[in-house]
mmCIF file of the C-alpha atoms, coordinates in Angstrom:
data_MODEL
# 
_entry.id   MODEL 
# 
loop_
_atom_site.group_PDB 
_atom_site.id 
_atom_site.type_symbol 
_atom_site.label_atom_id 
_atom_site.label_alt_id 
_atom_site.label_comp_id 
_atom_site.label_asym_id 
_atom_site.label_entity_id 
_atom_site.label_seq_id 
_atom_site.pdbx_PDB_ins_code 
_atom_site.Cartn_x 
_atom_site.Cartn_y 
_atom_site.Cartn_z 
_atom_site.occupancy 
_atom_site.B_iso_or_equiv 
_atom_site.pdbx_formal_charge 
_atom_site.auth_seq_id 
_atom_site.auth_comp_id 
_atom_site.auth_asym_id 
_atom_site.auth_atom_id 
_atom_site.pdbx_PDB_model_num 
ATOM 1  C CA . MET A 1 1  ? 105.495 62.669  125.909 1.00 0.00 ? 1  MET A CA 1 
ATOM 2  C CA . SER A 1 2  ? 102.310 65.248  127.165 1.00 0.00 ? 2  SER A CA 1 
ATOM 3  C CA . GLY A 1 3  ? 102.001 68.426  125.891 1.00 0.00 ? 3  GLY A CA 1 
ATOM 4  C CA . ALA A 1 4  ? 101.906 69.358  129.976 1.00 0.00 ? 4  ALA A CA 1 
ATOM 5  C CA . GLU A 1 5  ? 104.650 67.481  130.384 1.00 0.00 ? 5  GLU A CA 1 
ATOM 6  C CA . ALA A 1 6  ? 106.791 68.911  128.058 1.00 0.00 ? 6  ALA A CA 1 
ATOM 7  C CA . TYR A 1 7  ? 105.777 72.570  129.726 1.00 0.00 ? 7  TYR A CA 1 
ATOM 8  C CA . PHE A 1 8  ? 106.736 71.603  132.929 1.00 0.00 ? 8  PHE A CA 1 
ATOM 9  C CA . GLY A 1 9  ? 109.620 70.425  131.845 1.00 0.00 ? 9  GLY A CA 1 
ATOM 10 C CA . GLU A 1 10 ? 110.497 73.191  129.715 1.00 0.00 ? 10 GLU A CA 1 
ATOM 11 C CA . LEU A 1 11 ? 110.426 75.657  133.158 1.00 0.00 ? 11 LEU A CA 1 
ATOM 12 C CA . GLN A 1 12 ? 111.868 73.031  135.520 1.00 0.00 ? 12 GLN A CA 1 
ATOM 13 C CA . ASN A 1 13 ? 115.418 73.609  133.242 1.00 0.00 ? 13 ASN A CA 1 
ATOM 14 C CA . ALA A 1 14 ? 114.776 77.171  133.229 1.00 0.00 ? 14 ALA A CA 1 
ATOM 15 C CA . GLY A 1 15 ? 116.019 76.578  137.336 1.00 0.00 ? 15 GLY A CA 1 
ATOM 16 C CA . LEU A 1 16 ? 111.491 77.235  138.174 1.00 0.00 ? 16 LEU A CA 1 
ATOM 17 C CA . THR A 1 17 ? 110.180 74.589  140.740 1.00 0.00 ? 17 THR A CA 1 
ATOM 18 C CA . GLN A 1 18 ? 106.947 72.261  140.474 1.00 0.00 ? 18 GLN A CA 1 
ATOM 19 C CA . THR A 1 19 ? 106.006 74.189  143.812 1.00 0.00 ? 19 THR A CA 1 
ATOM 20 C CA . THR A 1 20 ? 107.078 77.844  141.665 1.00 0.00 ? 20 THR A CA 1 
ATOM 21 C CA . ILE A 1 21 ? 105.220 76.739  139.103 1.00 0.00 ? 21 ILE A CA 1 
ATOM 22 C CA . SER A 1 22 ? 101.708 75.116  140.979 1.00 0.00 ? 22 SER A CA 1 
ATOM 23 C CA . ASN A 1 23 ? 101.743 78.125  143.225 1.00 0.00 ? 23 ASN A CA 1 
ATOM 24 C CA . LEU A 1 24 ? 101.831 80.663  140.335 1.00 0.00 ? 24 LEU A CA 1 
ATOM 25 C CA . GLU A 1 25 ? 99.235  79.005  138.596 1.00 0.00 ? 25 GLU A CA 1 
ATOM 26 C CA . ARG A 1 26 ? 96.981  79.394  141.314 1.00 0.00 ? 26 ARG A CA 1 
ATOM 27 C CA . ALA A 1 27 ? 96.936  82.660  142.118 1.00 0.00 ? 27 ALA A CA 1 
ATOM 28 C CA . LYS A 1 28 ? 98.634  81.932  145.712 1.00 0.00 ? 28 LYS A CA 1 
ATOM 29 C CA . SER A 1 29 ? 101.821 84.189  144.781 1.00 0.00 ? 29 SER A CA 1 
ATOM 30 C CA . SER A 1 30 ? 102.987 86.833  142.738 1.00 0.00 ? 30 SER A CA 1 
ATOM 31 C CA . ALA A 1 31 ? 105.509 86.172  139.892 1.00 0.00 ? 31 ALA A CA 1 
ATOM 32 C CA . GLU A 1 32 ? 108.167 88.642  140.740 1.00 0.00 ? 32 GLU A CA 1 
ATOM 33 C CA . ILE A 1 33 ? 109.185 90.187  137.202 1.00 0.00 ? 33 ILE A CA 1 
ATOM 34 C CA . GLU A 1 34 ? 112.540 87.673  136.485 1.00 0.00 ? 34 GLU A CA 1 
ATOM 35 C CA . THR A 1 35 ? 110.499 84.183  137.652 1.00 0.00 ? 35 THR A CA 1 
ATOM 36 C CA . LEU A 1 36 ? 108.168 85.876  134.284 1.00 0.00 ? 36 LEU A CA 1 
ATOM 37 C CA . ILE A 1 37 ? 110.880 86.243  132.253 1.00 0.00 ? 37 ILE A CA 1 
ATOM 38 C CA . LEU A 1 38 ? 112.377 82.379  132.961 1.00 0.00 ? 38 LEU A CA 1 
ATOM 39 C CA . ILE A 1 39 ? 108.860 81.251  131.976 1.00 0.00 ? 39 ILE A CA 1 
ATOM 40 C CA . PHE A 1 40 ? 108.531 83.021  128.682 1.00 0.00 ? 40 PHE A CA 1 
ATOM 41 C CA . ALA A 1 41 ? 111.853 82.164  127.750 1.00 0.00 ? 41 ALA A CA 1 
ATOM 42 C CA . ALA A 1 42 ? 111.662 78.891  128.568 1.00 0.00 ? 42 ALA A CA 1 
ATOM 43 C CA . LEU A 1 43 ? 107.838 78.825  126.699 1.00 0.00 ? 43 LEU A CA 1 
ATOM 44 C CA . GLY A 1 44 ? 110.035 80.450  123.443 1.00 0.00 ? 44 GLY A CA 1 
ATOM 45 C CA . LEU A 1 45 ? 108.020 83.416  124.041 1.00 0.00 ? 45 LEU A CA 1 
ATOM 46 C CA . ASP A 1 46 ? 109.037 87.286  124.636 1.00 0.00 ? 46 ASP A CA 1 
ATOM 47 C CA . MET A 1 47 ? 107.178 89.840  126.895 1.00 0.00 ? 47 MET A CA 1 
ATOM 48 C CA . VAL A 1 48 ? 106.712 92.875  124.948 1.00 0.00 ? 48 VAL A CA 1 
ATOM 49 C CA . ILE A 1 49 ? 105.756 96.699  126.930 1.00 0.00 ? 49 ILE A CA 1 
ATOM 50 C CA . ALA A 1 50 ? 103.825 99.122  124.663 1.00 0.00 ? 50 ALA A CA 1 
ATOM 51 C CA . PRO A 1 51 ? 101.705 102.386 125.313 1.00 0.00 ? 51 PRO A CA 1 
ATOM 52 C CA . ARG A 1 52 ? 97.867  101.344 126.051 1.00 0.00 ? 52 ARG A CA 1 
ATOM 53 C CA . PRO A 1 53 ? 95.098  103.267 124.719 1.00 0.00 ? 53 PRO A CA 1 
ATOM 54 C CA . LYS A 1 54 ? 93.498  105.757 125.882 1.00 0.00 ? 54 LYS A CA 1 
ATOM 55 C CA . SER A 1 55 ? 90.693  104.738 128.014 1.00 0.00 ? 55 SER A CA 1 
ATOM 56 C CA . LYS A 1 56 ? 88.687  106.413 130.397 1.00 0.00 ? 56 LYS A CA 1 
ATOM 57 C CA . MET A 1 57 ? 89.992  103.537 132.801 1.00 0.00 ? 57 MET A CA 1 
ATOM 58 C CA . ASP A 1 58 ? 93.281  105.525 132.784 1.00 0.00 ? 58 ASP A CA 1 
ATOM 59 C CA . ASP A 1 59 ? 91.917  108.193 135.673 1.00 0.00 ? 59 ASP A CA 1 
ATOM 60 C CA . GLN A 1 60 ? 91.276  105.315 137.940 1.00 0.00 ? 60 GLN A CA 1 
ATOM 61 C CA . GLN A 1 61 ? 94.219  104.771 140.921 1.00 0.00 ? 61 GLN A CA 1 
ATOM 62 C CA . SER A 1 62 ? 95.002  101.633 141.819 1.00 0.00 ? 62 SER A CA 1 
ATOM 63 C CA . LEU A 1 63 ? 96.019  98.524  140.121 1.00 0.00 ? 63 LEU A CA 1 
ATOM 64 C CA . GLU A 1 64 ? 92.976  96.836  141.070 1.00 0.00 ? 64 GLU A CA 1 
ATOM 65 C CA . ASP A 1 65 ? 90.676  99.132  138.852 1.00 0.00 ? 65 ASP A CA 1 
ATOM 66 C CA . LEU A 1 66 ? 92.090  98.518  135.453 1.00 0.00 ? 66 LEU A CA 1 
ATOM 67 C CA . PHE A 1 67 ? 90.881  95.528  135.900 1.00 0.00 ? 67 PHE A CA 1 
# 
């Protein structure tokens, strides 16, 4: 089994369809937090929310301005 097959297998075991995975990878849809948590858990990862260092970008008004 290749690395990609193992990756998709773990995600599918977590209840995610191939279509959902493909749409997320190609940015064809936005992910709900529950979906992200399932993906991270299936891959043995954890999501950590931590304060960002203060920067001049903090004065921006939209999410798009941050990235």
